Every structure is written in C-alpha cells, then in structure tokens.
C-alpha positions in Angstrom: 117.9 62.9 61.1 116.1 65.2 58.9 112.3 66.2 59.2 111.6 64.5 55.8 113.0 61.1 57.0 111.1 61.3 60.2 107.8 62.1 58.4 108.5 59.2 55.9 108.7 56.6 58.6 105.6 57.9 60.3 107.2 58.7 63.5 104.8 61.4 64.8 106.4 61.8 68.3 109.9 62.2 66.8 108.4 64.7 64.2 106.8 66.8 66.9 110.1 66.9 68.9 112.0 67.9 65.9 109.6 70.7 65.2 109.8 72.0 68.7 113.6 71.9 68.7 113.7 73.8 65.4 111.3 76.4 66.8 113.4 76.7 69.9 116.6 77.1 67.9 115.1 79.8 65.8 113.9 81.7 68.9 117.2 81.9 70.6 119.3 82.1 67.4 120.6 85.7 67.2 120.7 85.6 63.4 117.0 84.8 63.2 116.2 87.5 65.7 118.1 90.1 63.8 116.5 88.8 60.5 113.0 89.8 62.0 114.3 93.0 63.6 113.1 92.0 67.1 116.4 92.3 68.8 117.2 95.6 67.2 113.8 96.9 68.0 114.2 95.8 71.7 117.5 97.4 71.9 116.4 100.7 70.5 113.4 100.7 72.9 115.6 99.9 75.9 118.1 102.6 74.9 115.4 105.2 74.4 113.6 104.3 77.8 117.0 104.4 79.5 117.9 107.8 78.0 114.5 109.2 79.0 114.9 107.8 82.5 118.3 109.6 82.8 116.6 112.8 81.7 113.8 112.5 84.4 116.6 111.6 86.8 118.4 114.8 86.0 115.4 116.9 86.9 114.7 114.9 90.1 118.3 115.5 91.1 118.2 119.2 90.3 115.1 119.5 92.7 116.3 117.1 95.4 119.9 118.2 95.7 118.9 121.4 97.3 116.8 119.4 99.8 119.8 117.2 100.7 122.1 120.1 100.8 120.1 122.0 103.3 119.5 119.0 105.5 122.9 117.4 105.1 124.8 120.6 106.1 122.2 122.1 108.4 120.0 119.5 109.6 116.9 121.3 108.6 113.9 119.5 106.9 112.4 122.1 104.5 108.9 121.2 103.7 108.5 124.3 101.6 110.9 123.0 99.1 108.1 121.8 96.7 106.3 125.2 96.9 109.5 126.9 95.9 109.7 124.6 92.8 106.2 125.5 92.0 107.0 129.2 92.2 110.0 128.7 90.1 107.9 127.1 87.4 105.4 130.1 87.3 108.1 132.7 87.5 110.1 131.2 84.6 106.8 130.7 82.7 106.0 134.4 83.3 109.3 135.5 81.8 108.8 133.3 78.8 105.3 134.4 78.2 106.1 138.2 78.5 109.3 138.0 76.4 108.8 135.3 73.9 104.9 134.8 73.6 103.8 132.0 71.4 106.9 132.1 69.1 108.3 128.6 69.3 110.5 128.6 66.2 113.6 130.3 67.3 116.6 129.3 69.3 116.5 132.9 70.9 113.8 131.2 73.1 116.4 129.0 74.6 118.5 132.1 75.5 115.4 133.7 77.1 115.0 130.4 79.0 118.5 130.7 80.5 117.9 134.4 81.4 114.7 133.2 83.2 116.6 130.4 84.9 119.2 133.0 86.2 116.6 135.5 87.4 114.6 132.8 89.2 117.5 131.4 90.8 118.8 134.8 92.0 115.2 135.9 93.3 114.5 132.6 95.1 118.0 132.3 96.5 117.6 135.8 98.1 114.1 134.8 99.4 115.5 131.6 100.8 118.3 133.5 102.6 115.8 135.9 104.2 113.5 133.1 105.2 116.5 131.3 107.0 117.4 134.5 108.8 113.9 135.4 109.9 112.3 132.1 110.6 114.7 129.1 110.6 117.6 130.6 112.6 115.6 131.3 115.8 114.6 127.5 116.1 117.9 125.8 115.3 118.2 124.6 118.9 114.7 123.2 119.0 113.4 119.8 118.1 113.0 118.9 114.3 109.2 119.1 114.9 109.5 122.8 114.9 111.2 123.0 111.6 108.7 120.6 110.0 105.6 122.5 111.2 107.2 125.9 110.4 108.4 124.9 106.8 105.0 123.1 106.2 103.1 126.2 107.2 105.3 128.3 104.9 104.5 125.8 102.1 100.7 126.1 102.7 101.0 130.0 102.7 103.0 130.1 99.4 100.3 127.7 97.8 97.4 129.8 98.8 98.9 133.1 97.8 99.9 131.5 94.5 96.2 130.3 94.0 94.8 133.8 94.9 97.1 135.6 92.5 96.5 133.1 89.7 92.8 133.3 90.2 92.9 137.1 90.1 94.8 137.0 86.9 92.3 134.7 85.3 94.6 131.7 85.3 93.3 128.3 86.4 95.6 127.3 89.4 95.2 123.7 89.4 95.5 122.3 85.8 98.6 123.1 83.9 99.2 126.5 82.8 99.4 126.1 79.0 100.8 129.4 77.9 104.5 128.8 79.1 104.3 125.2 77.6 103.6 126.7 74.2 106.7 128.7 74.3 108.9 125.6 74.1 111.1 125.9 70.9 110.5 123.5 68.1 114.2 122.4 68.5 113.3 120.8 71.8 110.0 119.3 70.8 111.3 116.6 68.4 113.5 113.7 68.7 117.2 113.2 67.6 119.1 110.2 66.6 121.4 109.1 69.4 123.3 105.8 68.5 120.6 105.0 66.1 117.8 105.7 68.7 115.4 108.5 68.4 115.5 110.4 71.9 113.3 113.3 72.9 115.5 116.5 72.7 113.9 117.9 75.8 115.3 115.0 77.8 118.8 115.5 76.4 118.4 119.2 77.3 117.4 118.3 80.9 120.4 116.0 81.1 122.8 118.7 80.2 121.4 121.1 82.8 121.3 118.5 85.4 125.0 117.6 84.6 126.0 121.3 85.0 124.1 121.5 88.3 125.8 118.5 89.7 129.3 119.6 88.7 128.7 123.2 90.1 127.4 121.9 93.5 130.2 119.4 93.7 132.9 122.1 92.9 131.3 124.6 95.3 131.4 122.2 98.3 134.7 120.5 97.6 136.8 123.0 95.6 136.1 126.4 97.3 137.1 127.8 100.6 133.6 128.7 101.4 132.5 125.2 100.7 135.1 124.0 103.2 133.7 126.4 105.8 130.3 125.0 105.3 131.3 121.4 105.6 133.5 122.0 108.6 130.6 123.9 110.2 128.3 121.1 109.8 130.6 118.7 111.6 131.6 121.1 114.5 129.9 124.5 114.6 131.6 125.7 117.8 135.2 124.8 116.7 134.7 126.7 113.4 133.2 129.7 115.0 136.3 129.7 117.4 138.6 130.0 114.3 136.7 133.1 113.3 134.3 131.7 110.7 130.9 133.1 110.6 129.0 129.7 110.4 125.5 131.4 110.6 126.3 133.3 107.5 127.4 130.2 105.6 124.2 128.4 106.6 122.3 131.3 105.4 124.0 131.0 102.0 123.4 127.2 102.0 119.7 127.5 102.7 119.4 130.2 100.0 121.2 128.2 97.4 119.2 125.0 98.2 116.1 127.1 97.7 117.2 128.5 94.5 118.1 124.9 93.2 114.5 123.9 93.9 113.3 126.9 91.8 115.7 125.9 88.9 114.1 122.5 89.0 110.6 124.1 88.8 111.8 126.0 85.7 112.9 122.8 84.1 109.5 121.4 84.6 107.9 124.3 83.0 108.2 122.8 79.4 107.6 119.2 80.4 104.2 118.1 79.2 103.9 115.6 82.1 104.3 118.3 84.7 103.9 122.0 83.7 103.2 124.9 86.0 100.4 124.2 88.5 99.8 124.8 92.1 99.6 121.1 92.6 103.1 120.7 91.4 104.1 121.7 94.8 103.0 118.4 96.5 104.2 116.2 93.6 107.6 117.7 93.5 108.0 117.5 97.3 107.1 113.7 97.4 109.6 112.9 94.6 112.4 114.9 96.2 111.8 113.2 99.6 111.8 109.8 97.8 115.1 110.6 96.1 116.9 112.0 99.2 115.5 109.1 101.4 116.7 106.4 99.0 120.1 107.9 98.4 120.6 108.9 102.1 119.6 112.1 103.8 122.4 114.6 103.4 124.4 112.6 100.9 125.2 114.4 97.6 126.4 111.1 95.9 123.4 109.3 97.2 121.1 111.9 95.7 122.7 111.6 92.4 122.5 107.8 92.2 118.9 107.7 93.7 117.7 110.4 91.2 118.9 108.1 88.4 117.3 105.0 89.9 113.9 106.8 90.4 114.1 108.4 86.9 114.7 105.1 85.2 112.0 103.4 87.3 109.6 106.1 86.3 110.6 105.8 82.6 110.3 101.9 82.5 106.9 101.8 84.1 105.6 104.8 82.1 106.7 102.8 79.0 104.8 99.7 80.2 101.7 101.7 80.7 101.9 103.6 77.4 102.4 100.4 75.4 99.4 98.7 77.0 101.4 96.0 78.7 100.1 97.2 82.0 96.8 99.0 82.1 97.1 100.4 85.7 97.7 104.2 85.3 99.2 104.6 88.7 102.0 102.1 88.2 104.8 104.7 88.0 103.9 106.1 91.4 103.4 102.9 93.0 106.7 101.5 91.8 108.6 104.6 93.0 107.1 104.5 96.5 107.6 100.7 96.5 111.3 101.4 96.0 111.2 103.8 99.0 109.5 101.2 101.2 112.0 98.5 100.3 114.8 100.8 101.0 113.5 101.7 104.5 113.2 98.1 105.3 116.6 96.9 104.0 118.8 100.0 104.6 116.8 102.8 106.5 119.7 105.1 106.3 119.7 105.0 102.5 122.3 103.9 99.9 125.0 106.4 101.0 123.5 107.8 104.2 124.8 107.7 107.9 123.0 107.5 111.1 123.5 111.1 112.0 124.0 114.1 109.6 123.7 117.8 110.0 125.3 120.3 112.4 122.2 120.7 114.5 
C-alpha cells in the first residue's frame, strides 16, 4: 500500500509506520548511502586511519624489536633502551641540521637522512657493545634485579648528560627541538593518494623503513650462521661453548644491535611532529616499547611485529576520535594502549606469542 493511499484513508498509525519503514530502508540501502557519499567517506577515513596506524606501528616495532631481541636471546631487561632512542633522535637531528640546514625542498635531504641513520646505528651499536662488555656481562649470573637497577641507572645518567649538553648549547631540553623537524623535505610533508585515499607520506616512509628492519632482523636470525649461533646460545650456552662457539661475543653483538635499533627508531621519530627530539622522549619511548613487547610476548619476534601493529592502529583510531571531537578526553590514546596491556596481562600473561621462560640466562 502506498503512502498516498494511507493518507487518504486517514490511517495515521499506518502512515507513521510506513514513514519509519521508508526511513529505515534508505538508511540501510547501500545505493542511498553511496548517493550521499557517507559510505565512501567512511571507507576512506577508515583506510587512512588504518594506514597511519600501520605507520605508527612500524616505528614502534623498530624501537621494540631491539628490546625483545636482547631479552629474548640474552634474558636482559634493558631499561636504558628509551634513553638510547632519545640519543638517536638528537644525533640524527644534529647531522641533518649541520648538513642540510633549513632547506626542505630537495630529495637530497632524504639521502642525508639515510646517511645519518647509518652513522647513528654504527655509533650506538658500538656503544651498546661496549656497555655489554663493561657493565652487563659481569652480572649475567645475578638476579634480574641487578640488570634492572643497572640499566635504569645508565638511563638516568644518559638523560642528565643530554640535558646538561643541550642546556650548554642553548637548546631547551624538554620541549621538542624544532630545528631538526624543520629539515623534513616537502616530499614527506604532504599526502599521497593510495587507493583513492590521502595518506601522509611520512607514515608511508616509516612503513617502508620498518619493513626493511623487520626483514633484516628476521634474515639475520634465521638465515645466517651467526644468527644460528645466537639462537643456539640462548637455548644452551654451555653446549654451544663446548662446540667452540664464542657465545659471549655473540651476545655482545646482539646487545649492540639491539641498542642500535633503538637509536634507529629515535631517528625515525625526529621528523614526526607528534614526537620530535626531546629528553622526555626517553620515558615515552620506553613505555611504548615495553607495552609492545609485553603484549606480543617477551622475546618473540613475531609477537613484537603483531603487537606493534595492534598498538599502532589503536593509537591511530583513538587519536582520530579525539581530533574529530567525538571524544574530548586528550589522554584517550595512552589510556587505551595501557588498557590493552592490562587486558593482556589478565587474559594471557605471557603475551600473544610468548612462552613461560625465555632467554639463556
């Protein structure tokens, strides 16, 4: 029966029911939604938020994989990991400022960025190896409390030295250091169309680097003889030593590489307007890194990769909810991420891919 017929007979109840049914039909009719553009806009927004979440996850993975590598193969909890990432952000920024300056209109800046990335990785890897030999190696046989207190003390020293140096150089240590952020090339500042969706190029850049880091670490651990030594030494140190392999040297390399990866993550954050170089970056990065490795499972490479994606997407979604005004609580992102951590500890304390005991010590 048509709406005109119902109105003619004066059946108000039937008329109201018909109107409600028509409204409901148009609300769920895909054609009507496409005509208004609502479904298309929603799909584009979801795609953009997902892509940006993966970009954030790539950075979180780059930072956290060094932490899980050191703990998974050596059983060492390195609380200086965040401080190293902070140092990486400042060192990378220093190279960019000295070489590039404020010129942001050339792709040569990206080349300088990769040079800075390599230099920072080399320097921090060497420093991490020296730290393992001088400080960590003598306490392998002691309880984890010694490792936590020692590395936490090293973190405090690094932060205070950085604050002193920055103050003497006339750089405010706590807010973001703006000079390195101003060196970001224009090609990374805009958005690019990806499947019809505008996605920030910086996030695509971070995804590419994170993918390279993931493949490199996986190949090193599974496809090289040295990686075999490391994995075997984490399972049975005495047997591997009996076979003539210098396990201590292998662990020194692992600790150095893990430290270097933390610094690489810091260099990636140097251009990110949300982060940027600052002394406070040390604490923030350490918290996010521990959330990722705990959710994924301490010592699990696969778990770190999956957890970084989960945390990155959760961060992106909650950030979008706040920026669009749907939620007005500014700390929504942090609360959500740590809520994920709490839920994981309650449901599966060992993490997504973790085991009850990991590490060779």
